[in-house]
BALOVEX-981582 format. One record per atom (N, C-alpha, C): atom name; z, y, x. Coordinates in pm, whole numbers, plus 50000, padded with zeros to 5 digits. Example, Ala and Ser with C-alpha at 12.3 -4.5 7.8 and 13.67 -1.06 7.14 Angstrom:
! residues 2
> atomo,up,north,east
> N,50780,49431,51319
> CA,50780,49550,51230
> C,50780,49670,51320
> N,50708,49775,51285
> CA,50714,49894,51367
> C,50787,50003,51290
END
This chain:
! residues 234
> atomo,up,north,east
> N,06838,94557,94570
> CA,06679,94543,94605
> C,06616,94696,94645
> N,06636,94757,94537
> CA,06542,94908,94546
> C,06604,94980,94673
> N,06747,94980,94687
> CA,06817,95065,94796
> C,06753,95006,94952
> N,06740,94874,94947
> CA,06673,94814,95081
> C,06532,94851,95097
> N,06449,94840,94996
> CA,06318,94878,95013
> C,06304,95031,95028
> N,06395,95133,94993
> CA,06382,95247,95012
> C,06427,95296,95144
> N,06518,95210,95212
> CA,06572,95230,95353
> C,06458,95190,95460
> N,06375,95089,95385
> CA,06282,95043,95517
> C,06147,95122,95484
> N,06143,95159,95372
> CA,06012,95269,95354
> C,06050,95409,95411
> N,06170,95449,95403
> CA,06222,95564,95457
> C,06197,95570,95599
> N,06235,95454,95685
> CA,06225,95444,95830
> C,06106,95454,95878
> N,06012,95389,95798
> CA,05867,95397,95851
> C,05805,95509,95811
> N,05865,95613,95692
> CA,05798,95725,95692
> C,05837,95823,95802
> N,05947,95810,95870
> CA,06008,95887,95953
> C,05929,95868,96075
> N,05901,95765,96114
> CA,05826,95712,96245
> C,05665,95787,96214
> N,05634,95733,96098
> CA,05477,95782,96064
> C,05467,95911,96067
> N,05538,95992,96006
> CA,05527,96155,95993
> C,05552,96209,96144
> N,05622,96145,96226
> CA,05635,96207,96372
> C,05536,96167,96450
> N,05456,96065,96447
> CA,05333,96019,96508
> C,05227,96080,96470
> N,05204,96104,96344
> CA,05097,96134,96274
> C,05093,96280,96186
> N,05204,96296,96149
> CA,05226,96417,96064
> C,05183,96382,95918
> N,05193,96249,95878
> CA,05104,96223,95726
> C,05230,96228,95661
> N,05283,96323,95610
> CA,05391,96326,95498
> C,05358,96297,95378
> N,05217,96290,95314
> CA,05185,96256,95193
> C,05177,96096,95198
> N,05125,96049,95319
> CA,05114,95910,95320
> C,05256,95841,95317
> N,05367,95906,95355
> CA,05488,95853,95361
> C,05546,95855,95197
> N,05504,95946,95154
> CA,05555,95980,95001
> C,05491,95845,94916
> N,05358,95833,94948
> CA,05295,95731,94854
> C,05342,95601,94906
> N,05375,95567,95028
> CA,05422,95431,95063
> C,05580,95421,94990
> N,05654,95516,94984
> CA,05772,95506,94922
> C,05777,95487,94769
> N,05673,95551,94710
> CA,05662,95524,94565
> C,05593,95376,94530
> N,05509,95324,94612
> CA,05463,95198,94610
> C,05579,95094,94619
> N,05660,95092,94716
> CA,05756,95015,94742
> C,05854,95021,94620
> N,05877,95117,94574
> CA,05968,95131,94435
> C,05916,95067,94322
> N,05765,95099,94307
> CA,05718,95029,94197
> C,05700,94902,94210
> N,05656,94823,94324
> CA,05651,94701,94335
> C,05781,94612,94305
> N,05889,94688,94366
> CA,06016,94625,94330
> C,06049,94612,94195
> N,06042,94728,94115
> CA,06043,94747,93976
> C,05980,94624,93901
> N,05851,94644,93942
> CA,05751,94535,93866
> C,05786,94387,93890
> N,05848,94356,93997
> CA,05893,94209,94061
> C,06008,94180,93957
> N,06094,94279,93942
> CA,06218,94257,93866
> C,06195,94245,93724
> N,06079,94303,93679
> CA,06038,94278,93522
> C,05978,94166,93503
> N,05939,94097,93601
> CA,05862,93971,93571
> C,05936,93851,93475
> N,06063,93858,93513
> CA,06141,93744,93459
> C,06150,93754,93302
> N,06105,93674,93222
> CA,06116,93673,93076
> C,06245,93619,93032
> N,06324,93661,92937
> CA,06426,93615,92897
> C,06412,93591,92746
> N,06461,93454,92727
> CA,06458,93381,92617
> C,06586,93335,92545
> N,06618,93380,92446
> CA,06745,93340,92362
> C,06711,93230,92280
> N,06767,93095,92288
> CA,06762,92982,92197
> C,06876,92994,92107
> N,06875,93054,92001
> CA,06947,93044,91877
> C,06965,92910,91810
> N,07057,92830,91802
> CA,07052,92709,91727
> C,07181,92654,91715
> N,07197,92530,91698
> CA,07329,92443,91679
> C,07332,92349,91774
> N,07409,92238,91744
> CA,07432,92137,91850
> C,07321,92094,91907
> N,07195,92053,91838
> CA,07090,92030,91913
> C,07017,92122,92020
> N,07058,92251,92010
> CA,07045,92333,92121
> C,07170,92350,92192
> N,07267,92346,92162
> CA,07385,92375,92255
> C,07396,92239,92349
> N,07338,92118,92325
> CA,07353,91999,92392
> C,07478,91924,92392
> N,07506,91907,92249
> CA,07641,91832,92217
> C,07633,91682,92281
> N,07755,91675,92326
> CA,07792,91514,92399
> C,07705,91503,92532
> N,07648,91595,92589
> CA,07576,91541,92733
> C,07643,91648,92823
> N,07625,91595,92944
> CA,07644,91682,93063
> C,07572,91815,93067
> N,07605,91904,93119
> CA,07546,92070,93097
> C,07387,92028,93129
> N,07358,91974,93242
> CA,07232,91973,93295
> C,07126,91895,93210
> N,07200,91806,93118
> CA,07113,91707,93058
> C,07081,91765,92918
> N,07123,91874,92864
> CA,07091,91944,92742
> C,06963,92000,92727
> N,06944,92054,92609
> CA,06811,92097,92570
> C,06769,92220,92647
> N,06859,92329,92668
> CA,06804,92456,92737
> C,06801,92418,92870
> N,06873,92339,92951
> CA,06843,92325,93077
> C,06730,92257,93111
> N,06711,92167,93026
> CA,06585,92065,93047
> C,06443,92151,93025
> N,06463,92247,92908
> CA,06342,92327,92882
> C,06328,92428,92976
> N,06437,92481,93063
> CA,06423,92575,93182
> C,06383,92486,93284
> N,06394,92375,93307
> CA,06320,92309,93405
> C,06167,92293,93389
> N,06144,92283,93243
> CA,06007,92210,93244
> C,05927,92332,93237
> N,05973,92442,93205
> CA,05889,92579,93222
> C,05878,92607,93352
> N,05981,92607,93440
> CA,05971,92644,93581
> C,05862,92552,93635
> N,05870,92420,93601
> CA,05763,92336,93665
> C,05615,92355,93608
> N,05600,92444,93520
> CA,05480,92506,93472
> C,05444,92621,93555
> N,05523,92691,93626
> CA,05517,92809,93692
> C,05583,92922,93624
> N,05662,92915,93503
> CA,05678,93025,93431
> C,05814,93098,93495
> N,05822,93216,93483
> CA,05934,93271,93550
> C,06027,93315,93429
> N,06124,93239,93394
> CA,06172,93242,93257
> C,06332,93236,93284
> N,06424,93295,93210
> CA,06563,93268,93189
> C,06591,93225,93042
> N,06612,93108,93007
> CA,06642,93050,92874
> C,06808,93068,92861
> N,06854,93139,92761
> CA,06984,93161,92746
> C,07006,93045,92641
> N,07146,93004,92666
> CA,07192,92892,92565
> C,07247,92973,92442
> N,07197,92964,92337
> CA,07287,93047,92236
> C,07289,92972,92118
> N,07330,92818,92132
> CA,07328,92719,92045
> C,07479,92707,92035
> N,07523,92675,91901
> CA,07675,92649,91895
> C,07695,92528,91811
> N,07764,92428,91848
> CA,07769,92294,91755
> C,07833,92325,91627
> N,07765,92260,91516
> CA,07812,92271,91397
> C,07749,92395,91325
> N,07700,92489,91369
> CA,07647,92590,91322
> C,07532,92597,91211
> N,07573,92665,91092
> CA,07467,92668,91005
> C,07369,92780,91035
> N,07275,92795,90932
> CA,07201,92944,90919
> C,07283,93034,90906
> N,07360,93029,90839
> CA,07482,93145,90806
> C,07535,93207,90940
> N,07603,93094,91017
> CA,07645,93128,91133
> C,07550,93208,91218
> N,07427,93152,91229
> CA,07320,93235,91303
> C,07288,93354,91282
> N,07295,93381,91163
> CA,07267,93505,91093
> C,07390,93602,91140
> N,07506,93542,91146
> CA,07628,93635,91168
> C,07638,93665,91332
> N,07540,93606,91399
> CA,07566,93628,91554
> C,07436,93668,91591
> N,07323,93674,91532
> CA,07201,93710,91594
> C,07193,93870,91656
> N,07290,93953,91613
> CA,07300,94081,91632
> C,07331,94079,91785
> N,07440,94003,91810
> CA,07504,94035,91950
> C,07419,93928,92043
> N,07345,93820,91993
> CA,07253,93756,92091
> C,07134,93834,92105
> N,07080,93908,92039
> CA,06957,93992,92063
> C,07019,94117,92172
> N,07043,94088,92275
> CA,07094,94214,92355
> C,06957,94260,92424
> N,06977,94368,92495
> CA,06852,94463,92561
> C,06764,94384,92645
> N,06822,94264,92698
> CA,06752,94198,92830
> C,06678,94080,92760
> N,06693,94053,92643
> CA,06615,93945,92545
> C,06465,94008,92518
> N,06393,93906,92551
> CA,06233,93923,92526
> C,06186,93853,92410
> N,06273,93738,92409
> CA,06211,93626,92299
> C,06320,93551,92234
> N,06299,93498,92118
> CA,06400,93425,92045
> C,06354,93310,92012
> N,06405,93176,92022
> CA,06376,93060,91953
> C,06478,93040,91849
> N,06435,93027,91719
> CA,06510,93009,91610
> C,06529,92867,91576
> N,06621,92794,91592
> CA,06651,92633,91553
> C,06757,92607,91496
> N,06754,92625,91360
> CA,06877,92616,91278
> C,06827,92575,91168
> N,06949,92488,91081
> CA,06929,92419,90947
> C,06963,92302,90927
> N,06963,92220,91062
> CA,07010,92085,91053
> C,07150,92065,90961
> N,07255,92158,91027
> CA,07379,92162,90935
> C,07376,92188,90794
> N,07281,92268,90748
> CA,07275,92313,90602
> C,07242,92182,90540
> N,07132,92113,90598
> CA,07098,91980,90542
> C,07207,91880,90521
> N,07286,91860,90631
> CA,07385,91772,90634
> C,07474,91803,90543
> N,07509,91913,90491
> CA,07599,91962,90409
> C,07545,91982,90257
> N,07422,91975,90239
> CA,07357,91959,90125
> C,07339,92111,90075
> N,07359,92209,90158
> CA,07344,92348,90105
> C,07211,92388,90036
> N,07224,92449,89939
> CA,07117,92493,89857
> C,07013,92572,89969
> N,06891,92516,89956
> CA,06757,92571,90049
> C,06770,92718,90018
> N,06801,92772,89908
> CA,06756,92896,89888
> C,06852,92999,89974
> N,06969,92921,89993
> CA,07070,93013,90082
> C,07019,93002,90212
> N,06973,92888,90268
> CA,06927,92857,90414
> C,06810,92964,90419
> N,06719,92953,90338
> CA,06586,93044,90344
> C,06653,93203,90363
> N,06729,93249,90306
> CA,06802,93387,90295
> C,06840,93423,90430
> N,06903,93310,90503
> CA,06993,93350,90614
> C,06873,93341,90733
> N,06769,93260,90720
> CA,06674,93244,90829
> C,06573,93362,90806
> N,06552,93414,90674
> CA,06475,93547,90666
> C,06573,93653,90753
> N,06678,93656,90720
> CA,06767,93759,90788
> C,06762,93742,90936
> N,06758,93621,90985
> CA,06760,93607,91144
> C,06613,93674,91201
> N,06486,93640,91139
> CA,06373,93671,91171
> C,06347,93810,91146
> N,06417,93862,91043
> CA,06392,94024,91019
> C,06480,94084,91142
> N,06614,94048,91188
> CA,06668,94101,91279
> C,06581,94087,91418
> N,06520,93972,91429
> CA,06438,93960,91572
> C,06298,94061,91563
> N,06252,94067,91430
> CA,06148,94152,91412
> C,06190,94305,91449
> N,06298,94343,91386
> CA,06356,94490,91424
> C,06359,94509,91563
> N,06422,94402,91645
> CA,06439,94429,91793
> C,06326,94400,91879
> N,06214,94388,91798
> CA,06083,94386,91879
> C,06059,94250,91965
> N,06117,94156,91953
> CA,06116,94048,92039
> C,06034,93923,91995
> N,05936,93857,92078
> CA,05857,93751,92026
> C,05948,93628,91977
> N,05907,93573,91882
> CA,05985,93448,91812
> C,05921,93328,91802
> N,05976,93213,91813
> CA,05931,93086,91763
> C,06029,93027,91646
> N,05964,92981,91562
> CA,06065,92922,91464
> C,06052,92759,91463
> N,06157,92701,91457
> CA,06138,92564,91481
> C,06197,92500,91345
> N,06115,92428,91284
> CA,06157,92368,91160
> C,06218,92203,91157
> N,06232,92144,91062
> CA,06317,92003,91057
> C,06242,91935,90940
> N,06216,91813,90979
> CA,06177,91722,90846
> C,06307,91642,90825
> N,06346,91632,90692
> CA,06481,91594,90641
> C,06424,91480,90564
> N,06547,91379,90535
> CA,06540,91280,90438
> C,06530,91316,90291
> N,06517,91238,90202
> CA,06527,91264,90070
> C,06664,91211,89986
> N,06750,91212,90059
> CA,06877,91175,90001
> C,06921,91286,89912
> N,06888,91391,89894
> CA,06890,91492,89799
> C,06814,91495,89689
> N,06689,91439,89710
> CA,06586,91425,89602
> C,06476,91501,89660
> N,06366,91469,89617
> CA,06229,91521,89680
> C,06219,91666,89654
> N,06281,91707,89545
> CA,06257,91866,89533
> C,06332,91916,89640
> N,06459,91904,89671
> CA,06536,91960,89798
> C,06455,91937,89902
> N,06406,91826,89943
> CA,06329,91786,90069
> C,06210,91901,90100
> N,06146,91886,89973
> CA,06019,91985,89967
> C,06063,92141,89986
> N,06168,92175,89915
> CA,06211,92318,89923
> C,06257,92352,90074
> N,06346,92258,90116
> CA,06406,92284,90244
> C,06293,92268,90366
> N,06205,92179,90361
> CA,06079,92171,90476
> C,06005,92303,90459
> N,05959,92330,90324
> CA,05868,92454,90299
> C,05931,92584,90335
> N,06057,92566,90349
> CA,06103,92723,90384
> C,06064,92792,90514
> N,06066,92666,90598
> CA,05993,92722,90750
> C,05870,92751,90750
> N,05784,92699,90689
> CA,05629,92756,90678
> C,05616,92875,90620
> N,05691,92905,90529
> CA,05690,93029,90438
> C,05747,93139,90511
> N,05843,93119,90599
> CA,05889,93236,90653
> C,05819,93233,90783
> N,05759,93148,90846
> CA,05663,93171,90954
> C,05553,93251,90909
> N,05494,93234,90825
> CA,05390,93304,90754
> C,05402,93425,90716
> N,05539,93473,90666
> CA,05593,93604,90612
> C,05618,93672,90733
> N,05660,93632,90845
> CA,05694,93711,90977
> C,05575,93686,91094
> N,05487,93619,91043
> CA,05364,93624,91145
> C,05414,93561,91268
> N,05496,93468,91267
> CA,05569,93407,91410
> C,05507,93248,91405
> N,05497,93205,91528
> CA,05437,93048,91537
> C,05545,92953,91484
> N,05520,92847,91425
> CA,05608,92744,91370
> C,05591,92601,91466
> N,05692,92583,91512
> CA,05689,92426,91554
> C,05775,92355,91443
> N,05682,92252,91405
> CA,05747,92205,91258
> C,05848,92124,91251
> N,05893,92038,91382
> CA,06001,91942,91373
> C,06062,91924,91492
> N,06194,91985,91510
> CA,06248,91964,91638
> C,06255,91820,91695
> N,06282,91737,91596
> CA,06313,91580,91647
> C,06177,91510,91623
> N,06069,91573,91586
> CA,05942,91494,91567
> C,05886,91419,91664
> N,05907,91455,91799
> CA,05869,91383,91922
> C,05942,91278,91941
> N,06078,91269,91921
> CA,06171,91169,91927
> C,06112,91060,91815
> N,06115,91096,91687
> CA,06054,91009,91580
> C,05933,90935,91635
> N,05825,91025,91679
> CA,05698,90972,91704
> C,05715,90865,91803
> N,05764,90889,91902
> CA,05787,90811,92042
> C,05846,90678,91976
> N,05950,90677,91909
> CA,06058,90567,91858
> C,05980,90489,91768
> N,05923,90543,91676
> CA,05842,90452,91575
> C,05915,90395,91455
> N,06028,90351,91480
> CA,06125,90309,91394
> C,06258,90336,91394
> N,06334,90355,91312
> CA,06477,90396,91305
> C,06547,90309,91423
> N,06526,90184,91417
> CA,06586,90101,91525
> C,06550,90129,91680
> N,06438,90160,91678
> CA,06369,90202,91809
> C,06444,90336,91856
> N,06476,90412,91758
> CA,06496,90549,91775
> C,06650,90556,91844
> N,06730,90444,91817
> CA,06864,90430,91869
> C,06847,90447,92024
> N,06752,90391,92092
> CA,06749,90427,92237
> C,06728,90584,92288
> N,06685,90656,92199
> CA,06715,90814,92233
> C,06814,90866,92174
> N,06895,90817,92134
> CA,07014,90867,92039
> C,07145,90856,92107
> N,07250,90936,92084
> CA,07376,90917,92149
> C,07461,90812,92053
> N,07577,90771,92065
> CA,07642,90668,91977
> C,07647,90721,91857
> N,07653,90842,91818
> CA,07669,90891,91678
> C,07566,90878,91605
> N,07439,90824,91640
> CA,07313,90830,91587
> C,07243,90939,91521
> N,07298,91047,91584
> CA,07250,91183,91522
> C,07197,91270,91644
> N,07293,91275,91740
> CA,07224,91369,91858
> C,07138,91291,91972
> N,07041,91356,92027
> CA,06965,91291,92120
> C,07043,91275,92252
> N,07016,91152,92330
> CA,07068,91140,92445
> C,06985,91211,92559
> N,06996,91206,92705
> CA,06914,91255,92797
> C,06760,91243,92782
> N,06749,91090,92753
> CA,06591,91067,92738
> C,06540,91128,92602
> N,06613,91144,92513
> CA,06579,91202,92361
> C,06535,91335,92391
> N,06630,91406,92462
> CA,06595,91551,92486
> C,06478,91563,92568
> N,06456,91489,92667
> CA,06343,91503,92755
> C,06207,91481,92683
> N,06210,91400,92589
> CA,06084,91382,92492
> C,06074,91502,92398
> N,06181,91559,92347
> CA,06181,91666,92256
> C,06143,91798,92372
> N,06184,91812,92472
> CA,06148,91920,92555
> C,05988,91921,92604
> N,05956,91803,92639
> CA,05814,91799,92666
> C,05703,91806,92556
> N,05757,91804,92444
> CA,05694,91820,92313
> C,05680,91967,92276
> N,05793,92006,92284
> CA,05815,92167,92236
> C,05776,92250,92341
> N,05782,92217,92480
> CA,05766,92308,92574
> C,05633,92392,92576
> N,05516,92327,92535
> CA,05382,92413,92528
> C,05411,92536,92441
> N,05465,92532,92305
> CA,05499,92628,92227
> C,05593,92733,92279
> N,05676,92682,92363
> CA,05765,92788,92443
> C,05700,92854,92539
> N,05589,92797,92609
> CA,05536,92857,92706
> C,05446,92964,92633
> N,05407,92926,92531
> CA,05304,93027,92485
> C,05396,93139,92415
> N,05504,93096,92391
> CA,05581,93223,92352
> C,05611,93324,92450
> N,05665,93256,92563
> CA,05697,93311,92690
> C,05555,93437,92723
> N,05425,93363,92731
> CA,05296,93434,92773
> C,05277,93541,92657
> N,05344,93530,92537
> CA,05300,93642,92439
> C,05398,93775,92438
> N,05475,93746,92547
> CA,05553,93865,92566
> C,05474,93971,92647
> N,05489,94084,92608
> CA,05396,94180,92682
> C,05451,94204,92829
END
């Protein structure tokens, strides 16, 4: 694109210089074309969505998953953004920590961190999950990217102390790194359904992962927070 702009500007400059002898005007025009091209290329914000199966779109056609639906939602708001699907089904916070380094490539401007569901399902010690998330956020801070931390509301099957420790780690880490917190990835689905029986309409047959309609609810709810993240990128 820069090459095309340079050729056009150069041709115009030769004609203009021949007609008016305005060499300086030609140089300014060429510089303006190159600057405009560079700025246009820099407008797209790249967001990496680091997560597990909820981010990856487990059990759904590719277009129905969280990242494609989020991409569409953001585009409908007029945002020039590219959302990278960095979700891996079955991943824990430890898995996220192990791959955050190569997720944060130079073109990434912002990162959504949506991990912890599999830690909870496996009953992992919240202190370990907290340490892993801390490492992920530290990596994002070091890379200088804007971040959004996404939490989870969990059941009390491991006891209330576990539930409290698990849920509180998100708020604590968001405060530590001064990043916005979206408190519950599945919150919009629960709010819309109201009851566990009604929630089945928004879940796949496994009763865990959202179906296309469930993802749409989640995307519409978290969308404004992601848009704010995009707008926070310098």
